[in-house]
C-alpha positions as CSV (number, residue, x, y, z in Angstrom):
1,M,0.0,0.0,0.0
2,G,3.0,2.3,0.4
3,S,3.2,4.9,3.3
4,M,0.0,6.0,5.1
5,T,-0.4,9.6,6.2
6,A,-2.2,10.0,9.6
7,V,-4.1,13.2,10.1
8,S,-4.0,14.6,13.6
9,P,-7.4,14.5,15.4
10,P,-9.5,17.6,14.9
11,K,-9.8,20.2,17.6
12,P,-13.0,21.1,19.4
13,L,-15.5,23.0,17.4
14,S,-14.8,26.9,17.5
15,S,-14.7,29.8,15.0
16,S,-11.4,28.6,13.8
17,S,-12.0,24.9,13.9
18,T,-14.3,22.5,11.7
19,S,-14.9,19.5,13.8
20,P,-17.5,18.5,16.5
21,S,-16.7,19.3,20.0
22,S,-17.7,15.8,21.1
23,K,-18.2,12.6,19.2
24,P,-21.6,10.7,19.4
25,S,-21.6,7.4,21.4
26,N,-23.0,5.5,18.4
27,L,-20.1,5.7,16.0
28,N,-20.2,2.5,13.9
29,I,-16.8,3.5,12.2
30,K,-14.0,5.0,14.3
31,T,-11.3,5.8,11.6
32,V,-11.2,5.8,7.7
33,V,-8.4,5.4,5.3
34,L,-9.1,7.4,2.1
35,G,-6.5,6.2,-0.4
36,T,-3.3,6.4,1.8
37,T,-4.6,8.9,4.2
38,L,-5.8,8.0,7.7
39,F,-8.2,10.2,9.8
40,E,-10.9,9.9,12.4
41,T,-14.6,10.0,11.6
42,W,-17.0,12.4,13.3
43,Y,-20.6,10.7,13.0
44,P,-22.1,7.4,12.2
45,S,-23.0,6.5,8.6
46,F,-25.4,4.0,7.1
47,Y,-23.0,1.6,5.6
48,P,-24.7,-1.8,5.4
49,E,-24.2,-3.6,8.6
50,E,-23.7,-6.9,6.8
51,L,-20.6,-5.5,5.1
52,V,-19.1,-3.4,7.7
53,G,-20.5,-4.5,11.0
54,R,-21.7,-2.3,13.9
55,D,-18.4,-1.3,15.4
56,L,-15.6,-1.1,13.0
57,D,-12.1,0.4,14.0
58,R,-11.0,1.2,10.4
59,L,-12.8,1.5,7.1
60,Y,-10.9,1.5,3.8
61,V,-12.2,3.7,1.1
62,C,-11.0,4.1,-2.5
63,Q,-9.9,7.6,-3.1
64,W,-11.2,7.5,-6.7
65,C,-14.6,5.8,-6.7
66,F,-15.3,5.6,-2.9
67,K,-16.0,1.9,-2.9
68,Y,-15.2,0.5,0.6
69,C,-13.7,-2.4,2.4
70,R,-13.5,-3.5,6.0
71,D,-10.3,-5.6,5.3
72,L,-7.0,-4.3,3.9
73,V,-6.2,-7.1,1.4
74,P,-9.3,-6.7,-0.9
75,F,-8.9,-2.9,-0.5
76,L,-5.2,-3.1,-1.9
77,A,-6.5,-5.4,-4.7
78,H,-9.1,-3.0,-5.6
79,R,-6.9,0.0,-5.7
80,K,-4.6,-1.8,-8.3
81,L,-7.6,-2.4,-10.6
82,C,-9.9,0.5,-10.0
83,N,-11.0,1.9,-13.3
84,A,-11.2,5.4,-12.1
85,R,-7.5,5.4,-11.0
86,N,-6.1,6.5,-14.2
87,G,-9.4,7.4,-16.1
88,P,-11.0,10.8,-16.4
89,P,-12.5,12.3,-13.2
90,P,-16.4,11.6,-13.0
91,G,-18.9,13.9,-14.5
92,Q,-18.5,17.0,-16.7
93,L,-15.8,19.5,-16.3
94,I,-17.4,22.9,-15.6
95,Y,-14.3,24.8,-14.2
96,S,-10.6,24.6,-14.0
97,K,-7.8,26.7,-12.6
98,D,-4.2,25.9,-11.7
99,N,-4.2,22.4,-10.1
100,Y,-7.9,22.5,-9.3
101,S,-11.1,21.6,-11.2
102,I,-14.8,21.2,-10.5
103,H,-16.9,18.5,-12.1
104,E,-20.7,18.2,-12.3
105,V,-22.1,14.7,-11.7
106,D,-25.8,14.0,-12.4
107,G,-27.1,11.6,-9.8
108,E,-29.6,10.1,-12.3
109,E,-27.0,9.8,-15.0
110,D,-24.3,8.5,-12.8
111,Q,-22.0,5.8,-14.1
112,V,-23.9,2.5,-14.0
113,L,-21.7,-0.5,-13.0
114,P,-22.1,-4.1,-12.0
115,L,-23.0,-4.5,-8.3
116,Y,-19.8,-5.2,-6.5
117,P,-21.8,-4.6,-3.3
118,S,-20.4,-1.1,-3.5
119,H,-17.8,-3.0,-1.8
120,C,-14.4,-4.2,-2.8
121,D,-15.2,-8.0,-2.7
122,K,-16.5,-10.2,-5.5
123,P,-19.9,-9.3,-7.0
124,R,-23.1,-10.8,-5.4
125,E,-25.3,-10.4,-8.4
126,I,-23.4,-9.9,-11.7
127,N,-26.5,-8.8,-13.5
128,T,-27.7,-6.2,-10.9
129,I,-26.7,-2.6,-11.7
130,V,-26.6,0.2,-9.5
131,K,-25.4,3.9,-9.5
132,L,-22.5,3.5,-7.2
133,F,-20.4,6.6,-7.3
134,S,-23.0,9.2,-5.9
135,Q,-24.3,6.7,-3.3
136,N,-20.9,5.7,-2.0
137,L,-19.8,9.4,-1.8
138,S,-22.9,10.2,0.2
139,L,-22.2,7.4,2.6
140,F,-18.6,8.5,3.0
141,A,-19.8,12.1,3.6
142,K,-22.2,11.2,6.3
143,L,-19.1,10.2,8.5
144,F,-18.4,14.0,8.7
145,L,-22.0,15.4,8.5
146,D,-24.6,15.2,11.3
147,N,-27.6,16.0,9.1
148,K,-27.1,14.3,5.8
149,S,-30.0,12.0,5.0
150,V,-29.9,11.2,1.3
151,F,-27.8,8.2,0.4
152,F,-29.5,5.9,-2.1
153,D,-32.1,8.2,-3.7
154,V,-29.5,10.3,-5.6
155,A,-31.4,10.9,-8.9
156,S,-32.8,14.2,-7.9
157,F,-29.4,15.7,-7.2
158,N,-26.4,17.1,-8.9
159,Y,-23.1,16.7,-7.3
160,Y,-20.2,19.2,-7.8
161,L,-16.9,17.7,-7.0
162,L,-13.7,19.7,-6.2
163,L,-10.6,17.9,-7.6
164,L,-7.0,18.5,-6.7
165,H,-4.8,17.4,-9.7
166,P,-1.1,16.2,-9.5
167,P,1.6,19.0,-9.5
168,S,3.3,19.7,-12.8
169,P,6.1,18.6,-13.2
170,P,5.4,15.3,-11.4
171,L,6.9,14.9,-8.0
172,P,9.9,12.5,-7.6
173,G,9.6,8.8,-6.6
174,P,8.6,8.8,-2.9
175,H,5.5,10.8,-3.8
176,Q,4.1,8.6,-6.6
177,H,0.9,7.9,-4.5
178,Q,0.2,11.7,-5.0
179,Q,0.3,11.5,-8.8
180,Q,-3.4,10.8,-9.4
181,N,-6.3,13.2,-9.2
182,Q,-8.0,13.5,-5.7
183,I,-11.5,14.5,-4.9
184,I,-11.1,16.7,-1.9
185,G,-14.7,17.9,-1.4
186,F,-18.1,18.5,-3.0
187,F,-21.6,20.0,-2.6
188,S,-24.9,18.6,-3.7
189,K,-27.8,20.5,-5.1
190,E,-31.4,19.6,-5.8
191,K,-32.3,19.8,-9.5
192,Q,-35.7,21.1,-8.6
193,S,-36.0,23.1,-5.4
194,W,-39.2,24.8,-4.7
195,D,-37.4,26.9,-1.9
196,A,-34.8,28.1,-4.3
197,N,-32.0,26.3,-2.4
198,N,-28.8,26.4,-4.4
199,L,-26.9,23.8,-2.0
200,A,-28.2,20.8,-0.1
201,C,-25.0,19.7,1.8
202,I,-21.3,20.6,1.5
203,L,-18.3,19.0,2.8
204,V,-14.5,19.5,2.3
205,F,-12.8,16.2,3.6
206,P,-10.9,16.8,6.9
207,P,-7.3,16.5,5.5
208,W,-8.1,19.5,3.1
209,Q,-10.1,21.7,5.4
210,R,-9.0,25.3,6.6
211,L,-7.5,26.1,3.2
212,G,-10.4,28.1,1.6
213,H,-11.9,25.3,-0.3
214,G,-15.3,25.6,1.3
215,R,-15.5,29.1,0.2
216,T,-14.7,28.1,-3.3
217,L,-17.6,25.6,-3.3
218,I,-20.1,28.2,-1.6
219,A,-19.1,30.7,-4.3
220,L,-19.8,28.2,-7.1
221,S,-23.3,27.5,-5.7
222,Y,-24.0,31.3,-6.0
223,E,-22.6,31.5,-9.4
224,L,-24.8,28.5,-10.5
225,S,-27.8,30.3,-9.2
226,R,-27.0,33.5,-11.2
227,L,-25.9,32.0,-14.4
228,V,-28.0,28.8,-14.6
229,D,-31.1,29.2,-12.5
230,R,-31.2,32.9,-13.0
231,R,-32.6,33.5,-9.5
232,I,-31.3,34.3,-6.1
233,G,-30.7,31.1,-4.1
234,G,-29.4,30.1,-0.8
235,P,-28.4,26.9,1.2
236,E,-30.8,24.4,2.5
237,R,-31.8,25.2,6.1
238,P,-31.3,24.7,8.9
239,L,-27.6,25.1,8.5
240,S,-25.3,22.6,10.5
241,A,-22.8,24.2,13.0
242,L,-20.1,23.6,10.4
243,G,-22.3,25.0,7.5
244,R,-22.9,28.1,9.6
245,I,-19.2,28.8,10.2
246,G,-18.4,28.2,6.5
247,Y,-21.1,30.8,5.4
248,L,-20.1,33.3,8.1
249,K,-16.6,33.2,6.8
250,F,-17.8,33.4,3.1
251,W,-19.9,36.4,3.6
252,G,-17.6,38.1,6.1
253,A,-14.8,38.0,3.4
254,R,-17.3,39.2,0.6
255,V,-18.7,42.2,2.8
256,G,-15.5,43.1,4.4
257,G,-13.3,42.6,1.4
């Protein structure tokens, strides 16, 4: 698997921090490995109990397609064969600058794949097809969001992925694991919102937080309202504690700057 990077546990929630002040007692997954990066989870998620159990110390998640494994060996095997590893990022490119890009994924037109139980093991039913990417992304996001409720009914949402691309020129040998595209955050948006919501949920993954990426995603949500929806929109309410901090920082910078 190569070297694994451990991210320090988050600090208590404050105006300058992004993690919850205390973890719930019903955490079903304590830590997660995303690619080669290990970090703690914040909330329980609804991963199938028959696949991950009720009390798992570590879940392995593919950094490219978000399929998951409870065991290291099938995870390593999947990473070597994952079609998304060297393929184009999911969805349609809508913005690119420097080493970052944003891609739009339609939950209804998500890539249809054979059902490998959203999991890294052998398929249960080869002829069964499922829209895996958005569902797996939503399950992963729930580990860090206390109020996300849509996991499998993804057809009514678009997903906007923030990707970090490898540096150019490429890094030398010891950093080869950093040479693929990395999804570092996203927000989802209802295709038809009667309340003019331009954002349903937003998350920057913990290792890439506090770098301004949340403000980038929030700014995109307002640009989509202006250019595509042609109306004034805002985020779905009520805001989570983390969402409130993000929007206060965004509008504080806009008004003050």
